[in-house]
All heavy atoms as atom14 arrays in JSON, in Angstrom:
{
  "sequence": "MEAVAIVNWMPVAEAPQDGTRLMLWDSESKRPVFGSWRGDNPAITHYAAEPAGPEVA",
  "atom14_mask": [
    [1, 1, 1, 1, 1, 1, 1, 1, 0, 0, 0, 0, 0, 0],
    [1, 1, 1, 1, 1, 1, 1, 1, 1, 0, 0, 0, 0, 0],
    [1, 1, 1, 1, 1, 0, 0, 0, 0, 0, 0, 0, 0, 0],
    [1, 1, 1, 1, 1, 1, 1, 0, 0, 0, 0, 0, 0, 0],
    [1, 1, 1, 1, 1, 0, 0, 0, 0, 0, 0, 0, 0, 0],
    [1, 1, 1, 1, 1, 1, 1, 1, 0, 0, 0, 0, 0, 0],
    [1, 1, 1, 1, 1, 1, 1, 0, 0, 0, 0, 0, 0, 0],
    [1, 1, 1, 1, 1, 1, 1, 1, 0, 0, 0, 0, 0, 0],
    [1, 1, 1, 1, 1, 1, 1, 1, 1, 1, 1, 1, 1, 1],
    [1, 1, 1, 1, 1, 1, 1, 1, 0, 0, 0, 0, 0, 0],
    [1, 1, 1, 1, 1, 1, 1, 0, 0, 0, 0, 0, 0, 0],
    [1, 1, 1, 1, 1, 1, 1, 0, 0, 0, 0, 0, 0, 0],
    [1, 1, 1, 1, 1, 0, 0, 0, 0, 0, 0, 0, 0, 0],
    [1, 1, 1, 1, 1, 1, 1, 1, 1, 0, 0, 0, 0, 0],
    [1, 1, 1, 1, 1, 0, 0, 0, 0, 0, 0, 0, 0, 0],
    [1, 1, 1, 1, 1, 1, 1, 0, 0, 0, 0, 0, 0, 0],
    [1, 1, 1, 1, 1, 1, 1, 1, 1, 0, 0, 0, 0, 0],
    [1, 1, 1, 1, 1, 1, 1, 1, 0, 0, 0, 0, 0, 0],
    [1, 1, 1, 1, 0, 0, 0, 0, 0, 0, 0, 0, 0, 0],
    [1, 1, 1, 1, 1, 1, 1, 0, 0, 0, 0, 0, 0, 0],
    [1, 1, 1, 1, 1, 1, 1, 1, 1, 1, 1, 0, 0, 0],
    [1, 1, 1, 1, 1, 1, 1, 1, 0, 0, 0, 0, 0, 0],
    [1, 1, 1, 1, 1, 1, 1, 1, 0, 0, 0, 0, 0, 0],
    [1, 1, 1, 1, 1, 1, 1, 1, 0, 0, 0, 0, 0, 0],
    [1, 1, 1, 1, 1, 1, 1, 1, 1, 1, 1, 1, 1, 1],
    [1, 1, 1, 1, 1, 1, 1, 1, 0, 0, 0, 0, 0, 0],
    [1, 1, 1, 1, 1, 1, 0, 0, 0, 0, 0, 0, 0, 0],
    [1, 1, 1, 1, 1, 1, 1, 1, 1, 0, 0, 0, 0, 0],
    [1, 1, 1, 1, 1, 1, 0, 0, 0, 0, 0, 0, 0, 0],
    [1, 1, 1, 1, 1, 1, 1, 1, 1, 0, 0, 0, 0, 0],
    [1, 1, 1, 1, 1, 1, 1, 1, 1, 1, 1, 0, 0, 0],
    [1, 1, 1, 1, 1, 1, 1, 0, 0, 0, 0, 0, 0, 0],
    [1, 1, 1, 1, 1, 1, 1, 0, 0, 0, 0, 0, 0, 0],
    [1, 1, 1, 1, 1, 1, 1, 1, 1, 1, 1, 0, 0, 0],
    [1, 1, 1, 1, 0, 0, 0, 0, 0, 0, 0, 0, 0, 0],
    [1, 1, 1, 1, 1, 1, 0, 0, 0, 0, 0, 0, 0, 0],
    [1, 1, 1, 1, 1, 1, 1, 1, 1, 1, 1, 1, 1, 1],
    [1, 1, 1, 1, 1, 1, 1, 1, 1, 1, 1, 0, 0, 0],
    [1, 1, 1, 1, 0, 0, 0, 0, 0, 0, 0, 0, 0, 0],
    [1, 1, 1, 1, 1, 1, 1, 1, 0, 0, 0, 0, 0, 0],
    [1, 1, 1, 1, 1, 1, 1, 1, 0, 0, 0, 0, 0, 0],
    [1, 1, 1, 1, 1, 1, 1, 0, 0, 0, 0, 0, 0, 0],
    [1, 1, 1, 1, 1, 0, 0, 0, 0, 0, 0, 0, 0, 0],
    [1, 1, 1, 1, 1, 1, 1, 1, 0, 0, 0, 0, 0, 0],
    [1, 1, 1, 1, 1, 1, 1, 0, 0, 0, 0, 0, 0, 0],
    [1, 1, 1, 1, 1, 1, 1, 1, 1, 1, 0, 0, 0, 0],
    [1, 1, 1, 1, 1, 1, 1, 1, 1, 1, 1, 1, 0, 0],
    [1, 1, 1, 1, 1, 0, 0, 0, 0, 0, 0, 0, 0, 0],
    [1, 1, 1, 1, 1, 0, 0, 0, 0, 0, 0, 0, 0, 0],
    [1, 1, 1, 1, 1, 1, 1, 1, 1, 0, 0, 0, 0, 0],
    [1, 1, 1, 1, 1, 1, 1, 0, 0, 0, 0, 0, 0, 0],
    [1, 1, 1, 1, 1, 0, 0, 0, 0, 0, 0, 0, 0, 0],
    [1, 1, 1, 1, 0, 0, 0, 0, 0, 0, 0, 0, 0, 0],
    [1, 1, 1, 1, 1, 1, 1, 0, 0, 0, 0, 0, 0, 0],
    [1, 1, 1, 1, 1, 1, 1, 1, 1, 0, 0, 0, 0, 0],
    [1, 1, 1, 1, 1, 1, 1, 0, 0, 0, 0, 0, 0, 0],
    [1, 1, 1, 1, 1, 0, 0, 0, 0, 0, 0, 0, 0, 0]
  ],
  "atom14_positions": [
    [[-17.13, -65.8, 17.81], [-17.27, -64.36, 17.94], [-15.88, -63.73, 18.05], [-15.06, -64.16, 18.85], [-18.1, -64.05, 19.17], [-18.34, -62.6, 19.38], [-19.48, -62.41, 20.78], [-19.68, -60.7, 20.74], [0.0, 0.0, 0.0], [0.0, 0.0, 0.0], [0.0, 0.0, 0.0], [0.0, 0.0, 0.0], [0.0, 0.0, 0.0], [0.0, 0.0, 0.0]],
    [[-15.61, -62.71, 17.27], [-14.32, -62.05, 17.28], [-14.31, -60.89, 18.27], [-15.28, -60.16, 18.38], [-13.99, -61.51, 15.89], [-13.67, -62.59, 14.89], [-13.21, -62.02, 13.58], [-12.52, -61.0, 13.57], [-13.58, -62.59, 12.55], [0.0, 0.0, 0.0], [0.0, 0.0, 0.0], [0.0, 0.0, 0.0], [0.0, 0.0, 0.0], [0.0, 0.0, 0.0]],
    [[-13.2, -60.73, 18.97], [-13.03, -59.61, 19.88], [-12.56, -58.4, 19.07], [-11.78, -58.54, 18.12], [-12.02, -59.95, 20.95], [0.0, 0.0, 0.0], [0.0, 0.0, 0.0], [0.0, 0.0, 0.0], [0.0, 0.0, 0.0], [0.0, 0.0, 0.0], [0.0, 0.0, 0.0], [0.0, 0.0, 0.0], [0.0, 0.0, 0.0], [0.0, 0.0, 0.0]],
    [[-13.03, -57.25, 19.44], [-12.6, -56.01, 18.79], [-11.64, -55.3, 19.73], [-11.97, -55.03, 20.88], [-13.81, -55.11, 18.48], [-13.35, -53.79, 17.89], [-14.77, -55.81, 17.54], [0.0, 0.0, 0.0], [0.0, 0.0, 0.0], [0.0, 0.0, 0.0], [0.0, 0.0, 0.0], [0.0, 0.0, 0.0], [0.0, 0.0, 0.0], [0.0, 0.0, 0.0]],
    [[-10.45, -55.02, 19.24], [-9.46, -54.33, 20.06], [-9.67, -52.83, 19.98], [-9.9, -52.29, 18.9], [-8.06, -54.69, 19.59], [0.0, 0.0, 0.0], [0.0, 0.0, 0.0], [0.0, 0.0, 0.0], [0.0, 0.0, 0.0], [0.0, 0.0, 0.0], [0.0, 0.0, 0.0], [0.0, 0.0, 0.0], [0.0, 0.0, 0.0], [0.0, 0.0, 0.0]],
    [[-9.6, -52.17, 21.11], [-9.68, -50.71, 21.15], [-8.24, -50.2, 21.25], [-7.49, -50.61, 22.12], [-10.49, -50.25, 22.37], [-11.82, -50.92, 22.37], [-10.51, -48.74, 22.45], [-13.03, -50.12, 22.24], [0.0, 0.0, 0.0], [0.0, 0.0, 0.0], [0.0, 0.0, 0.0], [0.0, 0.0, 0.0], [0.0, 0.0, 0.0], [0.0, 0.0, 0.0]],
    [[-7.87, -49.33, 20.34], [-6.52, -48.79, 20.32], [-6.5, -47.46, 21.05], [-7.31, -46.58, 20.76], [-6.01, -48.62, 18.88], [-4.63, -47.99, 18.86], [-6.01, -49.95, 18.16], [0.0, 0.0, 0.0], [0.0, 0.0, 0.0], [0.0, 0.0, 0.0], [0.0, 0.0, 0.0], [0.0, 0.0, 0.0], [0.0, 0.0, 0.0], [0.0, 0.0, 0.0]],
    [[-5.59, -47.32, 21.98], [-5.43, -46.08, 22.74], [-4.28, -45.28, 22.13], [-3.13, -45.4, 22.55], [-5.16, -46.41, 24.21], [-5.08, -45.17, 25.07], [-5.61, -44.13, 24.71], [-4.41, -45.28, 26.19], [0.0, 0.0, 0.0], [0.0, 0.0, 0.0], [0.0, 0.0, 0.0], [0.0, 0.0, 0.0], [0.0, 0.0, 0.0], [0.0, 0.0, 0.0]],
    [[-4.58, -44.48, 21.1], [-3.55, -43.68, 20.43], [-3.13, -42.52, 21.32], [-3.98, -41.85, 21.91], [-4.08, -43.13, 19.11], [-4.3, -44.17, 18.07], [-5.5, -44.64, 17.63], [-3.3, -44.88, 17.33], [-5.31, -45.59, 16.66], [-3.96, -45.76, 16.46], [-1.91, -44.86, 17.33], [-3.27, -46.6, 15.59], [-1.23, -45.7, 16.46], [-1.91, -46.56, 15.61]],
    [[-1.83, -42.29, 21.4], [-1.28, -41.19, 22.2], [-0.36, -40.35, 21.32], [0.19, -40.86, 20.34], [-0.51, -41.76, 23.39], [-1.43, -42.52, 24.35], [-0.52, -43.45, 25.58], [-0.25, -44.97, 24.68], [0.0, 0.0, 0.0], [0.0, 0.0, 0.0], [0.0, 0.0, 0.0], [0.0, 0.0, 0.0], [0.0, 0.0, 0.0], [0.0, 0.0, 0.0]],
    [[-0.15, -39.07, 21.66], [0.74, -38.22, 20.85], [2.15, -38.8, 20.83], [2.67, -39.24, 21.85], [0.72, -36.88, 21.58], [-0.51, -36.9, 22.43], [-0.76, -38.34, 22.76], [0.0, 0.0, 0.0], [0.0, 0.0, 0.0], [0.0, 0.0, 0.0], [0.0, 0.0, 0.0], [0.0, 0.0, 0.0], [0.0, 0.0, 0.0], [0.0, 0.0, 0.0]],
    [[2.78, -38.78, 19.67], [4.11, -39.38, 19.52], [5.15, -38.65, 20.38], [6.17, -39.24, 20.73], [4.51, -39.46, 18.03], [4.97, -38.11, 17.51], [5.58, -40.52, 17.83], [0.0, 0.0, 0.0], [0.0, 0.0, 0.0], [0.0, 0.0, 0.0], [0.0, 0.0, 0.0], [0.0, 0.0, 0.0], [0.0, 0.0, 0.0], [0.0, 0.0, 0.0]],
    [[4.9, -37.42, 20.75], [5.84, -36.7, 21.62], [6.03, -37.41, 22.96], [7.04, -37.22, 23.62], [5.36, -35.27, 21.85], [0.0, 0.0, 0.0], [0.0, 0.0, 0.0], [0.0, 0.0, 0.0], [0.0, 0.0, 0.0], [0.0, 0.0, 0.0], [0.0, 0.0, 0.0], [0.0, 0.0, 0.0], [0.0, 0.0, 0.0], [0.0, 0.0, 0.0]],
    [[5.06, -38.24, 23.34], [5.12, -38.98, 24.6], [5.67, -40.39, 24.43], [5.79, -41.12, 25.41], [3.72, -39.04, 25.23], [3.12, -37.69, 25.51], [1.66, -37.77, 25.91], [1.14, -38.88, 26.14], [1.03, -36.7, 25.98], [0.0, 0.0, 0.0], [0.0, 0.0, 0.0], [0.0, 0.0, 0.0], [0.0, 0.0, 0.0], [0.0, 0.0, 0.0]],
    [[6.01, -40.8, 23.21], [6.44, -42.17, 22.93], [7.82, -42.45, 23.53], [8.7, -41.6, 23.5], [6.49, -42.41, 21.43], [0.0, 0.0, 0.0], [0.0, 0.0, 0.0], [0.0, 0.0, 0.0], [0.0, 0.0, 0.0], [0.0, 0.0, 0.0], [0.0, 0.0, 0.0], [0.0, 0.0, 0.0], [0.0, 0.0, 0.0], [0.0, 0.0, 0.0]],
    [[8.0, -43.66, 24.06], [9.33, -44.03, 24.56], [10.31, -44.14, 23.39], [9.93, -44.52, 22.29], [9.09, -45.39, 25.21], [7.87, -45.94, 24.57], [7.03, -44.75, 24.21], [0.0, 0.0, 0.0], [0.0, 0.0, 0.0], [0.0, 0.0, 0.0], [0.0, 0.0, 0.0], [0.0, 0.0, 0.0], [0.0, 0.0, 0.0], [0.0, 0.0, 0.0]],
    [[11.56, -43.78, 23.64], [12.6, -43.89, 22.62], [13.69, -44.84, 23.1], [14.87, -44.64, 22.85], [13.17, -42.51, 22.31], [12.17, -41.6, 21.63], [12.8, -40.32, 21.13], [13.95, -40.29, 20.7], [12.03, -39.25, 21.16], [0.0, 0.0, 0.0], [0.0, 0.0, 0.0], [0.0, 0.0, 0.0], [0.0, 0.0, 0.0], [0.0, 0.0, 0.0]],
    [[13.26, -45.91, 23.77], [14.21, -46.87, 24.36], [14.26, -48.19, 23.6], [14.77, -49.18, 24.1], [13.85, -47.12, 25.81], [12.46, -47.72, 25.99], [11.75, -47.96, 24.98], [12.06, -47.94, 27.15], [0.0, 0.0, 0.0], [0.0, 0.0, 0.0], [0.0, 0.0, 0.0], [0.0, 0.0, 0.0], [0.0, 0.0, 0.0], [0.0, 0.0, 0.0]],
    [[13.72, -48.22, 22.38], [13.73, -49.44, 21.58], [12.48, -50.29, 21.71], [12.37, -51.33, 21.07], [0.0, 0.0, 0.0], [0.0, 0.0, 0.0], [0.0, 0.0, 0.0], [0.0, 0.0, 0.0], [0.0, 0.0, 0.0], [0.0, 0.0, 0.0], [0.0, 0.0, 0.0], [0.0, 0.0, 0.0], [0.0, 0.0, 0.0], [0.0, 0.0, 0.0]],
    [[11.52, -49.88, 22.54], [10.27, -50.61, 22.69], [9.53, -50.65, 21.37], [9.39, -49.63, 20.69], [9.37, -49.9, 23.74], [10.08, -49.81, 24.97], [8.05, -50.63, 23.93], [0.0, 0.0, 0.0], [0.0, 0.0, 0.0], [0.0, 0.0, 0.0], [0.0, 0.0, 0.0], [0.0, 0.0, 0.0], [0.0, 0.0, 0.0], [0.0, 0.0, 0.0]],
    [[9.06, -51.86, 20.96], [8.26, -51.96, 19.73], [6.89, -51.34, 19.98], [6.25, -51.62, 20.99], [8.1, -53.42, 19.3], [9.27, -53.87, 18.44], [9.04, -55.22, 17.82], [7.9, -55.31, 16.93], [7.92, -55.0, 15.63], [9.0, -54.53, 15.09], [6.85, -55.15, 14.9], [0.0, 0.0, 0.0], [0.0, 0.0, 0.0], [0.0, 0.0, 0.0]],
    [[6.46, -50.53, 19.03], [5.2, -49.8, 19.13], [4.43, -49.92, 17.82], [4.98, -50.26, 16.78], [5.48, -48.31, 19.39], [6.3, -47.97, 20.62], [6.76, -46.52, 20.54], [5.49, -48.22, 21.88], [0.0, 0.0, 0.0], [0.0, 0.0, 0.0], [0.0, 0.0, 0.0], [0.0, 0.0, 0.0], [0.0, 0.0, 0.0], [0.0, 0.0, 0.0]],
    [[3.16, -49.57, 17.88], [2.36, -49.37, 16.69], [2.35, -47.85, 16.48], [1.94, -47.1, 17.38], [0.94, -49.91, 16.9], [0.08, -49.8, 15.67], [-1.44, -50.79, 15.75], [-2.22, -50.2, 17.22], [0.0, 0.0, 0.0], [0.0, 0.0, 0.0], [0.0, 0.0, 0.0], [0.0, 0.0, 0.0], [0.0, 0.0, 0.0], [0.0, 0.0, 0.0]],
    [[2.83, -47.4, 15.35], [2.99, -45.98, 15.06], [2.03, -45.58, 13.94], [1.87, -46.32, 12.97], [4.44, -45.71, 14.63], [5.51, -46.13, 15.64], [6.86, -46.22, 14.96], [5.54, -45.19, 16.82], [0.0, 0.0, 0.0], [0.0, 0.0, 0.0], [0.0, 0.0, 0.0], [0.0, 0.0, 0.0], [0.0, 0.0, 0.0], [0.0, 0.0, 0.0]],
    [[1.4, -44.43, 14.07], [0.47, -43.96, 13.04], [1.2, -43.08, 12.04], [1.78, -42.05, 12.39], [-0.69, -43.17, 13.65], [-1.66, -42.78, 12.59], [-1.84, -41.54, 12.06], [-2.57, -43.65, 11.9], [-2.81, -41.59, 11.08], [-3.28, -42.88, 10.97], [-2.85, -45.01, 11.99], [-4.24, -43.41, 10.13], [-3.81, -45.54, 11.16], [-4.49, -44.74, 10.25]],
    [[1.19, -43.51, 10.77], [1.81, -42.77, 9.68], [0.73, -41.89, 9.05], [-0.2, -42.39, 8.39], [2.39, -43.74, 8.65], [3.13, -43.04, 7.53], [2.75, -41.9, 7.17], [4.07, -43.64, 7.0], [0.0, 0.0, 0.0], [0.0, 0.0, 0.0], [0.0, 0.0, 0.0], [0.0, 0.0, 0.0], [0.0, 0.0, 0.0], [0.0, 0.0, 0.0]],
    [[0.82, -40.59, 9.25], [-0.22, -39.66, 8.77], [-0.21, -39.49, 7.25], [-1.19, -39.01, 6.69], [-0.07, -38.3, 9.45], [1.17, -37.71, 9.1], [0.0, 0.0, 0.0], [0.0, 0.0, 0.0], [0.0, 0.0, 0.0], [0.0, 0.0, 0.0], [0.0, 0.0, 0.0], [0.0, 0.0, 0.0], [0.0, 0.0, 0.0], [0.0, 0.0, 0.0]],
    [[0.87, -39.87, 6.59], [0.91, -39.77, 5.13], [0.22, -40.96, 4.47], [-0.57, -40.79, 3.56], [2.35, -39.64, 4.64], [2.96, -38.3, 4.99], [4.38, -38.15, 4.49], [4.86, -39.01, 3.72], [5.01, -37.16, 4.89], [0.0, 0.0, 0.0], [0.0, 0.0, 0.0], [0.0, 0.0, 0.0], [0.0, 0.0, 0.0], [0.0, 0.0, 0.0]],
    [[0.52, -42.16, 4.93], [-0.09, -43.35, 4.33], [-1.43, -43.69, 4.97], [-2.15, -44.54, 4.47], [0.85, -44.55, 4.44], [1.0, -44.92, 5.8], [0.0, 0.0, 0.0], [0.0, 0.0, 0.0], [0.0, 0.0, 0.0], [0.0, 0.0, 0.0], [0.0, 0.0, 0.0], [0.0, 0.0, 0.0], [0.0, 0.0, 0.0], [0.0, 0.0, 0.0]],
    [[-1.74, -43.06, 6.09], [-3.0, -43.29, 6.82], [-3.13, -44.75, 7.26], [-4.17, -45.37, 7.12], [-4.22, -42.9, 5.99], [-4.19, -41.49, 5.47], [-4.45, -40.5, 6.57], [-4.68, -39.11, 6.02], [-3.66, -38.18, 6.33], [0.0, 0.0, 0.0], [0.0, 0.0, 0.0], [0.0, 0.0, 0.0], [0.0, 0.0, 0.0], [0.0, 0.0, 0.0]],
    [[-2.01, -45.3, 7.78], [-2.03, -46.67, 8.27], [-1.01, -46.84, 9.39], [-0.07, -46.05, 9.5], [-1.73, -47.66, 7.15], [-0.36, -47.52, 6.58], [-0.13, -48.48, 5.42], [1.2, -48.32, 4.89], [2.27, -48.97, 5.33], [2.17, -49.84, 6.31], [3.46, -48.74, 4.8], [0.0, 0.0, 0.0], [0.0, 0.0, 0.0], [0.0, 0.0, 0.0]],
    [[-1.22, -47.84, 10.21], [-0.24, -48.09, 11.27], [0.99, -48.81, 10.71], [0.9, -49.58, 9.75], [-0.99, -49.0, 12.25], [-2.03, -49.67, 11.42], [-2.38, -48.71, 10.33], [0.0, 0.0, 0.0], [0.0, 0.0, 0.0], [0.0, 0.0, 0.0], [0.0, 0.0, 0.0], [0.0, 0.0, 0.0], [0.0, 0.0, 0.0], [0.0, 0.0, 0.0]],
    [[2.13, -48.5, 11.3], [3.38, -49.2, 11.01], [3.94, -49.66, 12.36], [3.58, -49.12, 13.4], [4.39, -48.31, 10.25], [3.87, -47.96, 8.87], [4.71, -47.05, 11.03], [0.0, 0.0, 0.0], [0.0, 0.0, 0.0], [0.0, 0.0, 0.0], [0.0, 0.0, 0.0], [0.0, 0.0, 0.0], [0.0, 0.0, 0.0], [0.0, 0.0, 0.0]],
    [[4.79, -50.67, 12.32], [5.31, -51.24, 13.56], [6.81, -51.06, 13.64], [7.51, -51.25, 12.65], [4.93, -52.72, 13.65], [3.45, -52.92, 13.74], [2.69, -53.02, 12.59], [2.82, -52.98, 14.97], [1.31, -53.18, 12.66], [1.46, -53.13, 15.05], [0.69, -53.24, 13.9], [0.0, 0.0, 0.0], [0.0, 0.0, 0.0], [0.0, 0.0, 0.0]],
    [[7.28, -50.68, 14.8], [8.71, -50.5, 15.01], [8.94, -49.71, 16.27], [8.03, -49.48, 17.07], [0.0, 0.0, 0.0], [0.0, 0.0, 0.0], [0.0, 0.0, 0.0], [0.0, 0.0, 0.0], [0.0, 0.0, 0.0], [0.0, 0.0, 0.0], [0.0, 0.0, 0.0], [0.0, 0.0, 0.0], [0.0, 0.0, 0.0], [0.0, 0.0, 0.0]],
    [[10.16, -49.26, 16.48], [10.46, -48.43, 17.64], [10.56, -46.98, 17.2], [10.88, -46.68, 16.05], [11.76, -48.9, 18.3], [12.83, -48.87, 17.38], [0.0, 0.0, 0.0], [0.0, 0.0, 0.0], [0.0, 0.0, 0.0], [0.0, 0.0, 0.0], [0.0, 0.0, 0.0], [0.0, 0.0, 0.0], [0.0, 0.0, 0.0], [0.0, 0.0, 0.0]],
    [[10.26, -46.07, 18.1], [10.26, -44.64, 17.78], [11.62, -44.05, 18.08], [12.17, -44.21, 19.16], [9.17, -43.94, 18.58], [9.16, -42.45, 18.38], [9.35, -41.5, 19.35], [8.94, -41.73, 17.17], [9.26, -40.26, 18.81], [9.01, -40.38, 17.46], [8.7, -42.12, 15.87], [8.85, -39.39, 16.49], [8.53, -41.15, 14.9], [8.6, -39.8, 15.22]],
    [[12.18, -43.36, 17.07], [13.48, -42.72, 17.24], [13.36, -41.2, 17.14], [14.36, -40.5, 17.22], [14.44, -43.23, 16.17], [14.73, -44.7, 16.29], [15.72, -45.15, 15.24], [15.35, -44.66, 13.92], [15.07, -45.43, 12.88], [15.1, -46.73, 13.0], [14.75, -44.91, 11.72], [0.0, 0.0, 0.0], [0.0, 0.0, 0.0], [0.0, 0.0, 0.0]],
    [[12.16, -40.71, 16.9], [11.96, -39.27, 16.84], [12.4, -38.61, 15.54], [12.6, -37.41, 15.5], [0.0, 0.0, 0.0], [0.0, 0.0, 0.0], [0.0, 0.0, 0.0], [0.0, 0.0, 0.0], [0.0, 0.0, 0.0], [0.0, 0.0, 0.0], [0.0, 0.0, 0.0], [0.0, 0.0, 0.0], [0.0, 0.0, 0.0], [0.0, 0.0, 0.0]],
    [[12.54, -39.4, 14.46], [13.1, -38.85, 13.23], [12.18, -38.84, 12.03], [12.64, -38.65, 10.91], [14.38, -39.61, 12.89], [14.13, -41.09, 12.65], [13.02, -41.56, 12.91], [15.07, -41.77, 12.22], [0.0, 0.0, 0.0], [0.0, 0.0, 0.0], [0.0, 0.0, 0.0], [0.0, 0.0, 0.0], [0.0, 0.0, 0.0], [0.0, 0.0, 0.0]],
    [[10.89, -39.05, 12.22], [9.98, -39.11, 11.07], [8.78, -38.21, 11.35], [7.89, -38.56, 12.13], [9.52, -40.55, 10.83], [8.67, -40.68, 9.59], [8.15, -39.69, 9.07], [8.49, -41.89, 9.11], [0.0, 0.0, 0.0], [0.0, 0.0, 0.0], [0.0, 0.0, 0.0], [0.0, 0.0, 0.0], [0.0, 0.0, 0.0], [0.0, 0.0, 0.0]],
    [[8.69, -37.04, 10.71], [7.58, -36.12, 10.99], [6.22, -36.64, 10.54], [5.19, -36.09, 10.96], [7.97, -34.85, 10.22], [8.95, -35.3, 9.19], [9.64, -36.51, 9.74], [0.0, 0.0, 0.0], [0.0, 0.0, 0.0], [0.0, 0.0, 0.0], [0.0, 0.0, 0.0], [0.0, 0.0, 0.0], [0.0, 0.0, 0.0], [0.0, 0.0, 0.0]],
    [[6.17, -37.69, 9.72], [4.88, -38.25, 9.3], [4.23, -39.05, 10.42], [3.02, -39.29, 10.39], [5.06, -39.14, 8.07], [0.0, 0.0, 0.0], [0.0, 0.0, 0.0], [0.0, 0.0, 0.0], [0.0, 0.0, 0.0], [0.0, 0.0, 0.0], [0.0, 0.0, 0.0], [0.0, 0.0, 0.0], [0.0, 0.0, 0.0], [0.0, 0.0, 0.0]],
    [[5.01, -39.49, 11.4], [4.47, -40.25, 12.52], [3.9, -39.27, 13.53], [4.62, -38.4, 14.04], [5.55, -41.14, 13.17], [6.17, -42.08, 12.14], [4.98, -41.89, 14.36], [5.22, -43.06, 11.49], [0.0, 0.0, 0.0], [0.0, 0.0, 0.0], [0.0, 0.0, 0.0], [0.0, 0.0, 0.0], [0.0, 0.0, 0.0], [0.0, 0.0, 0.0]],
    [[2.61, -39.4, 13.81], [1.96, -38.42, 14.7], [1.49, -39.01, 16.01], [1.33, -38.29, 16.99], [0.75, -37.79, 14.0], [-0.18, -38.82, 13.64], [1.18, -37.01, 12.76], [0.0, 0.0, 0.0], [0.0, 0.0, 0.0], [0.0, 0.0, 0.0], [0.0, 0.0, 0.0], [0.0, 0.0, 0.0], [0.0, 0.0, 0.0], [0.0, 0.0, 0.0]],
    [[1.23, -40.32, 16.06], [0.7, -40.96, 17.26], [1.3, -42.35, 17.42], [1.85, -42.89, 16.48], [-0.83, -41.08, 17.19], [-1.52, -39.76, 17.25], [-1.59, -38.91, 16.17], [-2.14, -39.15, 18.27], [-2.24, -37.82, 16.54], [-2.57, -37.94, 17.81], [0.0, 0.0, 0.0], [0.0, 0.0, 0.0], [0.0, 0.0, 0.0], [0.0, 0.0, 0.0]],
    [[1.16, -42.9, 18.61], [1.65, -44.25, 18.86], [0.69, -44.96, 19.81], [-0.11, -44.33, 20.51], [3.06, -44.25, 19.45], [3.1, -44.0, 20.94], [3.26, -45.06, 21.82], [2.97, -42.73, 21.47], [3.29, -44.85, 23.19], [3.0, -42.51, 22.82], [3.17, -43.57, 23.69], [3.18, -43.36, 25.04], [0.0, 0.0, 0.0], [0.0, 0.0, 0.0]],
    [[0.79, -46.28, 19.83], [0.03, -47.11, 20.75], [0.88, -48.35, 21.04], [1.83, -48.65, 20.31], [-1.31, -47.52, 20.14], [0.0, 0.0, 0.0], [0.0, 0.0, 0.0], [0.0, 0.0, 0.0], [0.0, 0.0, 0.0], [0.0, 0.0, 0.0], [0.0, 0.0, 0.0], [0.0, 0.0, 0.0], [0.0, 0.0, 0.0], [0.0, 0.0, 0.0]],
    [[0.52, -49.07, 22.08], [1.22, -50.32, 22.38], [1.0, -51.29, 21.23], [-0.08, -51.32, 20.61], [0.69, -50.91, 23.68], [0.0, 0.0, 0.0], [0.0, 0.0, 0.0], [0.0, 0.0, 0.0], [0.0, 0.0, 0.0], [0.0, 0.0, 0.0], [0.0, 0.0, 0.0], [0.0, 0.0, 0.0], [0.0, 0.0, 0.0], [0.0, 0.0, 0.0]],
    [[2.02, -52.08, 20.92], [1.87, -53.09, 19.88], [0.86, -54.13, 20.37], [0.98, -54.63, 21.49], [3.22, -53.76, 19.6], [3.17, -54.74, 18.47], [4.54, -55.31, 18.16], [5.3, -55.62, 19.09], [4.83, -55.47, 16.97], [0.0, 0.0, 0.0], [0.0, 0.0, 0.0], [0.0, 0.0, 0.0], [0.0, 0.0, 0.0], [0.0, 0.0, 0.0]],
    [[-0.17, -54.44, 19.58], [-1.17, -55.4, 20.02], [-0.61, -56.81, 20.12], [0.32, -57.18, 19.4], [-2.27, -55.33, 18.95], [-1.57, -54.8, 17.75], [-0.43, -53.94, 18.23], [0.0, 0.0, 0.0], [0.0, 0.0, 0.0], [0.0, 0.0, 0.0], [0.0, 0.0, 0.0], [0.0, 0.0, 0.0], [0.0, 0.0, 0.0], [0.0, 0.0, 0.0]],
    [[-1.19, -57.59, 21.01], [-0.8, -58.99, 21.16], [-1.39, -59.79, 20.01], [-2.42, -59.43, 19.44], [-1.33, -59.54, 22.49], [0.0, 0.0, 0.0], [0.0, 0.0, 0.0], [0.0, 0.0, 0.0], [0.0, 0.0, 0.0], [0.0, 0.0, 0.0], [0.0, 0.0, 0.0], [0.0, 0.0, 0.0], [0.0, 0.0, 0.0], [0.0, 0.0, 0.0]],
    [[-0.74, -60.86, 19.67], [-1.24, -61.75, 18.62], [-2.37, -62.6, 19.14], [-2.69, -62.6, 20.34], [0.0, 0.0, 0.0], [0.0, 0.0, 0.0], [0.0, 0.0, 0.0], [0.0, 0.0, 0.0], [0.0, 0.0, 0.0], [0.0, 0.0, 0.0], [0.0, 0.0, 0.0], [0.0, 0.0, 0.0], [0.0, 0.0, 0.0], [0.0, 0.0, 0.0]],
    [[-3.0, -63.37, 18.28], [-4.13, -64.22, 18.69], [-3.63, -65.39, 19.56], [-2.49, -65.83, 19.42], [-4.7, -64.73, 17.38], [-3.54, -64.68, 16.43], [-2.71, -63.5, 16.86], [0.0, 0.0, 0.0], [0.0, 0.0, 0.0], [0.0, 0.0, 0.0], [0.0, 0.0, 0.0], [0.0, 0.0, 0.0], [0.0, 0.0, 0.0], [0.0, 0.0, 0.0]],
    [[-4.52, -65.85, 20.42], [-4.21, -67.03, 21.21], [-4.45, -68.25, 20.33], [-5.42, -68.33, 19.6], [-5.09, -67.09, 22.45], [-4.72, -66.03, 23.46], [-5.45, -66.21, 24.78], [-5.81, -67.36, 25.13], [-5.65, -65.2, 25.44], [0.0, 0.0, 0.0], [0.0, 0.0, 0.0], [0.0, 0.0, 0.0], [0.0, 0.0, 0.0], [0.0, 0.0, 0.0]],
    [[-3.54, -69.2, 20.39], [-3.66, -70.41, 19.59], [-3.88, -71.58, 20.53], [-3.14, -71.77, 21.49], [-2.38, -70.62, 18.74], [-2.49, -71.88, 17.93], [-2.14, -69.42, 17.85], [0.0, 0.0, 0.0], [0.0, 0.0, 0.0], [0.0, 0.0, 0.0], [0.0, 0.0, 0.0], [0.0, 0.0, 0.0], [0.0, 0.0, 0.0], [0.0, 0.0, 0.0]],
    [[-4.91, -72.37, 20.23], [-5.24, -73.5, 21.1], [-4.36, -74.68, 20.81], [-3.82, -74.88, 19.79], [-6.69, -73.89, 20.9], [0.0, 0.0, 0.0], [0.0, 0.0, 0.0], [0.0, 0.0, 0.0], [0.0, 0.0, 0.0], [0.0, 0.0, 0.0], [0.0, 0.0, 0.0], [0.0, 0.0, 0.0], [0.0, 0.0, 0.0], [0.0, 0.0, 0.0]]
  ]
}
């Protein structure tokens, strides 16, 4: 059974600009991109914590 992750999207105006890796919502491509927020891309409208990878046994 697969777990479904719930993403807590927040306005990008509240995003940290300290180099923290984030999941960023690109409103032009309609997909998430990963990186740190520098406040320089108007297409980015929301952010969320970068999700953890799968656990490997």
